[in-house]
C-alpha angles and dihedrals in degrees: 000000000000089000092052090046091052091051092047091047092051091049090047092051088052094049096045095040129105095299093059092046090051091048094050098040090043090053090048091053093042093052092043088058095041092052092045092246096307088186088086087072092060097114091047088051092050089053090050091050091066094041115099117233101184098146093085140061119284143109100238140018121270090250092052089051090051095048092046089052090046089050089064098040100042097071143121089308089072091058111022094027093057090049089052091050092051093045092052102030105027127236091311089072088075091062094049091046087055093049090050088055095051093048092041091063089076092055093046088051093049098047091047092049094057091042091057094039094054099036121130137206128235123227090259091054102258119141119237125189148136139113092312092062093040090054095043097045103027107040119065110153119197113239118174091354093302130102111246129206120241094196091121089065091047089054091051091052092050091047094049092045092050091050091046090056090065090052116035093018100043126010096031093050098046089045089053090052092049092047096051092045091049092049090049102043101023105036094149091050091230097129101082137142131198111245121178090339096311131101110244129184109256091212092052091047093051091044090054092051093050094047091047094051094045092048094048091052090056108037097048087064091066130227094322091056092045093047093048091053092045092046090059098031107044101054090046096050093044093049092047092050094046091047089051090051091048090053090051091047089051089053088049093043093119090065099029096101089046088053092052091048091047092052093051094042093048091048090063100032103133096210142018115273135181116267114078109243096044099030106089102081130230097284095053092042092051094043098051096034094051092042093052091045092051092047094046102049096035092216106165096020094096097229104115095048089066091069093035086064090063093057126110102246133154094215138008096248094056093056092040090057090051091049091052090062087067089072090046093055094039102049110008092050114018099034091044092051091050091048093051091049092051097045095043091046091050091050093048092045108041090178087082100094113200090197093064102030119081124215097265093050096042094070091047092048092049095049092042090062088070111086119241100340104047102079096037090054090052095046095046091044094053094045095048095041092049094047092050090051090055091055095048096047093046087064093047091052092046093054092048092049090050090051090052102039108011128240092315090071096060101080095046089049093052092047092051089046090055093047091051089049090055099048099038097079092056100044136074109263106186094113092039091058089050094047090048090057091047095052090046090056093044093052091047094059098062089041093053089048089054093049093051095042092049096040091111088058090047092051092048094050092044094051092048101045107022103033094028090059092239100125090125093052119108119238104230095194108126116246108227121231117231127209097239 
């Protein structure tokens, strides 16, 4: 197992190294330019996200689609991931994480636009979409004078996304919930039971059972059940977490401006220096900040467009704008708030030594410095964020399985998903974390290809609807029905 883990880790380091960062950031910048900096329409997009659009085909409302997408993107990466970025890249990583979020909005917009434009409808009236349909229906390169099908690439995307759902969207999240509950309620590790010859934390075991039952009750109801829960759940959890961060920032108000200055200074520090928060240098700060930002908001991975395709929307641009706000809330708001809390808490409490505290522990150490409310905010945030991610990714995996195997594959997929949820909290997950990262990278590559290849379509649609002031116009293009 150690040998396999070493191989997987090496492959993962290769995939998520500098080339992947260049590909993703390059796509973000390219699509920002191609869409004429569509980020300036963010407040218009936020207004559209809470505007009902029920006169058109679709399974769920635009707001339900957004909150379901946010459920999967606002996860442990927003809390633990930011701490990891600061621990490895210094305070400047927060700035670069924020920049990655702003630029990433253009890619999230672009991938959602083509997902909605090329979506299809099943015989029973359900909407299906995502990178697999955009690749299959939208990309037909001419080779030898004949148009060729790219369905093989669409199949690869669906396969990688389905496998990723068991990792980043399932086992990793339930394991994070079990771990934080065990550390909170069983710090001395005395509450253990013997299971199949191994000692297992009783708290982790019970946490896994509760998460499994709650998830099963939701996902077997389909997208409408998932979207209803996310519609009520996601705004509440995000608001509570942000309010908690604001309270902590108010407590740290005497060093808040210093924290902001430290973040900006460290982001452009030309070389590593002694002194923890500011000592990583510009390259390390940019590398870890951008990487965490990319991983957190999932812009370019092709996950969120799958649920965007199910939304009731009168044209692709309208829903794409709404989808882009997911990256805004995830990275530009939530990750920034977490970063400010960590940096200001470290400044106010110099006993937090970045040289001896790893990324996972840094966030805990920073929040723990706040009397009474610090640790509860962190624990509740991790549990709620992780559970919402499970719900969102279960839908992504389900749609990909249906693309690959038809409707008959849905129930087996859900059953396997539930089993993985149950066993993940009581098993070692080192290789699972690594494989989750690998499948995320592998699904991103076909999706990025689709965005670049279909960028002329994206530009045409954007110019017509967004910059032509036609966002209220109905797209009359027929949506084909598939035999699945």
